[in-house]
N, C-alpha and C positions, 0 to 999 in steps of 0.2 A: 564506313560500313561495319568494320569490326567493333567500333564503339557502340553502334546501335545494337548489334548482336549481344554484346556483353551487358548492355543496359537491360535488354529484354530478359536475358538469363537471370541477372541479379533481381529484377523486379518479380519475375516468376518464382524464384527461390524464396524471396521474402514473403510473397503471397502464400505460397505453399506452407511455409513455416507458420504463418498466422493461422491458416486453416487447420494445421496440425495442432497448434496451441488451443484453438477453439474447440476442437474435438476432444482433446485431453481435458479441457476445462469442464466439459459436460459432467464429469465425475464429481467435480467440486461444487456444482450448482446447488445440490441438495442442501448443503450447509451454508455456502457463501452467497447464494442468490444467482440469478441468471446473468447479472452484470457485475458480480463481486461486490454488490452493494449492501449485503447483510453481514451482521456480526454473527459468526457461527455460534449456534446455540444461545444467541443473545449476549455472549460475553467476549468473543474475540474482537480484534480490530477489523475494520472494513478493509479488504485487500485491494479493492479497485484503485488503480493508479499507483500502486507501489512501484518503486524502482525495480527493474529487472534483477539487479544484483542482490537486493534484499530477499526477493522471492526465491532465487536460486539458493542463497545461503540457508534460508529457513527450510526449504524442501530437502536439501542435502542433509541438514542436521536431523530432521525428522526421519529421513531414510536410514541414517546411521544410528537411529534411536538415541540421539544425544540432546534432544530438545523436548521439553515438556511444558509448553506454554498452556496456561489455562487448564491443565490436567488433560490435554488432548493428545498426549504422547502415543497411546495405543491406537487411537483412531487415525491420527495423521501418519504415524509410521506405517500402519497397514495400507494406507493409500500411497504414500511416497515410495514404498519398496517396490511397487508395481511399475514405477516410472524409470525409464532409461535416462541417461544424462541428456540425450537429445530431447526427450519428452519434457524434462524439467526446463531446459532452455526455451523450448517452444511455448510451454504454458506460461512461463515467466514473461516472455516477450508479449504474449497475448494479454495477460493480466495488466501489464504495465500500460497498455493502451486504453484500458477501461476507465471511464470517467467516474470519480467518486461522487456520491450524491451530495448535492449542495442544499444547505438549509434554505427554507423559503424566506424570501425577503418581505418583511411587513412594511409596506410603504407608509402606513399610517402610524407606525410606532414612533414614539417620542418619549423623552424623559426630561423631567425638570430637576432631576437629581444633580446636585452640585458636587463635583469631585474635587478631592484635594490634589495638590500637585503630585504627591506620591501615588495616589490611585491612578492618575492619568499616566504617569510614568510606567506603572505596572501594566496597565491595559495596553499601552504602546509596545512595551517589551513583549508581552504575550502575542500580540498581533504580528510583530516582526519575527518572532521565533517561529510561529506556525507558517508564515509565508516562506521563510527560509528552509523549513523542515517539514513539508507537507506529508511526506511518507513516513519519516522516522520520528517526528516529534510526538511526544505525549505530554499530557498535563503534568504528570509526575516529574518528567525530565525538565520541563520548562520551569516548574516551581522550584526545583533544586537549583537550577541556574540562577533564578531570580534571587533566591535566598543567599547564594554565594556572592552574587553581585552586591547585595545589600551589606553583607559582612565586610566586603572590601572597602566600603565607603568610610 
């Protein structure tokens, strides 16, 4: 019986936290979209599905006025300073559950392009990199790693 009560309390707390995160996120929707699917002002990263730790780190850095990504320091600091640590955790938890938009799949797409072994290796490297780093990976980081890998050969 005690286990059932604890389970109900835990589930209720998690649900309340999600609700709080969703309500905090309403402030973010103007720039980031209803589901975190937009690039803020067309330049930032899409935040849907980011790991909770990354969101907390970024929001705390904006709140302390120690981050200026994309020149958004003033705007994001102004928003983050209004958030308590609990709000930051709640909104981070909520954003981490959002599904990033997926590019449409063209079933009819084909290519008769012949790739060299190095091009195939590069494409496979990029695919594997972004599968392993969906929230943190960027093209710039991946390209740097690819170039470092090539230099080691």
